[in-house]
N, C-alpha and C positions, 0 to 999 in steps of 0.2 A: 905194518908202519902207519901210524895216524898222522894226519896233517892238521897242525894247529894254526890258527889265526889269531894272533894276540895283539891287542891295541896297548899303547903306552908300554912298550916293551924295552925301553932303553934304560929303565931303572926300576927300583922298588920291586913289587910283586911280579910285574911283567917280566923283568930281567931274570929273576929267580926261576919262574915258571918256564921261560924260554930254555935256560940252561939245563933244567931238570929233564924237559922234554927231549932235548938233543941227547942227553946222557941216556935216556931210555931207548934211543934209536928211532925216534920220531922225527918228522920234518916240521919246520916251524916257519911260517910267514910272520915275522916279527915287524911290527909297524910302529912308527914314531914320527913326530914332526920333523926330527933330524935323523934320518936313517944311518948317517955316518957314525953316529954315537953307537949304534948297534954293531956296525962292522968293527969299529975300534975296540968294542968290548969283547966280541966273540971271534973276530977274524973271519977269514973265509971258510966256508963250510958248505959242502955240496947239499946238505939237507936244511940249510938256513937260507931264507930270502929276506932281506931287509927292504922294507917298502916305505915310502914316504906317505904319511896319512895324517891329516888334521881332521879329527873325528867331527869337527863342527862344519865340515864341508862335505855334503852328501855326495857330490860328484866324485870326489876323491876316494870316498869309501866304496863306491861301485867300481871305480877303476882299480883299486887295491884288490878287491875280491876277484876281479876278472884276471888280474895278473897272477894271483894265487892259484886259481884254477888252471890257468894256462900252464904254469910251471909244474904243478903237482897232481893236476887232474881232479881234485876235489878238495872239500874242506870238511874235516871230520869234527873238529872242536873249535868253537869261537869262544874266546875269552875277552869279554867287554871289561877291560881293566883301566883304561885311560880315564883320568879324573883328578880332582884336586880338592882341597878343603877350603872352607871359608870360616874363619874364626871370629866371632862377634855376636852380639845380641840381635834379636829379631828387629828391634827398632834401630839398631845401630847400622844395620846393613842397608845400604843404598839400593835403589832400584837397579842401577847399572851393575853393582856388585852381584846382586841376586841374579839378574838375567845372564851375566857372564858364566856363573857357575853352573846354572841350568843348561846353558848352551853345550857345555862339555859333558856334564855328568849325566844328563837325561836325554836331551836332544841328540847329542853325539852318539850315545848308546843306541838310540833308536835309528840314527843314520846307518851305522854299521850293521845293526841287526837286519835292517831292510835290504842291505846290500848282500848279505850272506845268505839269508834264508832262501831266495830262489834256487841257489845251488844245492842247499840241503833238501829242499822239496824235491828237486830233480832226482837226487840220490835216494830219496826216502830214508835218509839217515842223518845223524848229526847230533851234536851235544852243544847247546848254547849255555854258557856259564857267565852269569852276570855278578860281578863283584860289587856287593853292597857294603855293609858295615853293621857292627853292633848299634851304631847310631841310626841305622835304618829300620831298627826294630823297637828302639826305646830312645826317647829324647834326652838330650843333655843341655843344660844352660850353656850358651855360647856357641853351640854347634846346631842350633835350630834350623837355619837355612840350609847349611850343608846336609844335615840329617834329613831334611825334607826332600832333598834330591835322592837320597838313598831309599826313603820311604816310597818314592815314586818308582825307583828301580824295583823294589819288592812287589808293587802292585802290577807293574808291566810283567814281571817274571811270572807271577801267579797266573795271570790271564793267558800269557804266551804258552805256558806249560799246558793248559787245557786246549788251546787252539791247535798246537802242533803235535800233540801226542798221537792222534790217529794217522799222522804222516810218518811216523817212525822217528821223530826228532824229540830229543830229551831237553829239558831245561832245569837248570839248578841255579838258585841264587846263593851266593856264598857270603857269610856275614863274619868277617874277621874282627877280632877284638884289636887291642893295641899291640902291633908288632914292631920289632926293632928295625925299622926302615928309616928312610929319610922323610917320612910322611910329615912329621912336625917341623921339618926345615922350611925355610922361607921359599924354596923352589917348589914345595908341594902344598903349602898352606898360605893363603892370602889372609891378612888381618884386616878387618873393617877400618877405614880411614876414620870413622867417627868412634869415639869412646865416650860414653855417657857415665858420669860419676855415680848416679843413683844405682848402677848395676855392679858396683865394685864388689858386693858380697856374693854375687852369683856368676855373672860373666867374668868378673875380674879374677875370681878364684880359678876359673876354668883357664884363663890366659896364663896364670901363675903355674897351674899344674902342667900345662903344655910345655911350658919352658923347662920345667924340672924333669918331666918325663921324657923328654927327646933323648933317643938312643939309650933309654933305660927301661923300655917297654917289656912286658913279660914274654911276649910271642916270639918265637924263633922263625924267621922268614924262610930258612932252609927246610924246615919241617913242614911249613905251609906248602911249599912247592912240592914236596913229597906226597902230601895229602892230596893234591891235584891229581897226581898220578893214580892213586887209589880211587879217587872219584870217577875219573874217566873210564877206569877199567871195570866199574861196577855194572852188572847187568841191569840192575834197577836202581839208579842213582836217586838220591832224595831230591824233593823240590826245593828244600832248604838245607844248607849245611853250615852249622855254627862252628867256628875255628877259635880256639883259645879258651882258657879257663875263666877269663874275665867275661867273655860273651856268654858262656853258659850261665855264670852267676847272674848276670843282668837279665838274660831271657827268663830264667826261672823266677827271679824276684818280680818281673813285670806280670808273668802268668799269675803269680799268687795275689798281686795287687788287683788285677782285673777280675779275678775270681771273687775276692773280697767285695769289690764295688758292685759287681754284678749281682751277687747275693743280697747286698744292702739295699739296692735300688730296683730289685726285681719286680716288686709289686707296682711301682710307678711305671716301669717299662711295659709291663704287660697290660697295664690299664688303658693304654692308648689305642688298643684294637677296637673295632666295632663290636658292640655286644652281640652275642650268638643270635639272640632273637631279632635284632635290628637287621642283621645281615640277611 
């Protein structure tokens, strides 16, 4: 039996992964700002512990991790899922809106990771799974600030992967595409207060697409939850896992674009080294 610690477990991916882990016979510490929502959704279960956690409060993260270990003895899988989107252009996003989304998506993830890692280090085992996005690998107009939080998660995950591997701890960053959850609902996406008319053909089109795509996304969240079970069962899990055909297409397109530009500008790039004789 594995012990999961999942943030943002009251809805979306977090709730789906919680349900699937319980179905697999695992134990789940399901955290949310309002743990009553978890209890209402899943009822009483001997392998489920609903815990209050606002990821922006580091003291709460340490307390929640301690409660988890006291109840189940260990934490085998951490799923950093809590987060939300900010839809708007880079110039449209205010400093306050930007700081708030970073507080949850980046600093919140770091708070929880710092709280759980001491337990995993003591065990010399564990798997940290950070949920990023296709928008954390390639940028989209209108999702720039939100995407930048996920780019940060990607960088954190890559470095952490190297840091904890000798300690028996695995790290995977998961990059879902558009899945049919409530992510595009108002409770999961904040739209910038400012809207600048000059961005109608770029950010404006993204806003329109988001409205039309809500609950019509190609990804099946139930299949995503099952994919997580395959991921944690893997002896050698990947450092990155792309989920969804749209993610695969975007990643392949970006790789091709980067390769073209790298080759086009290779001469200038290499010209900036010291000359061999001068060195």
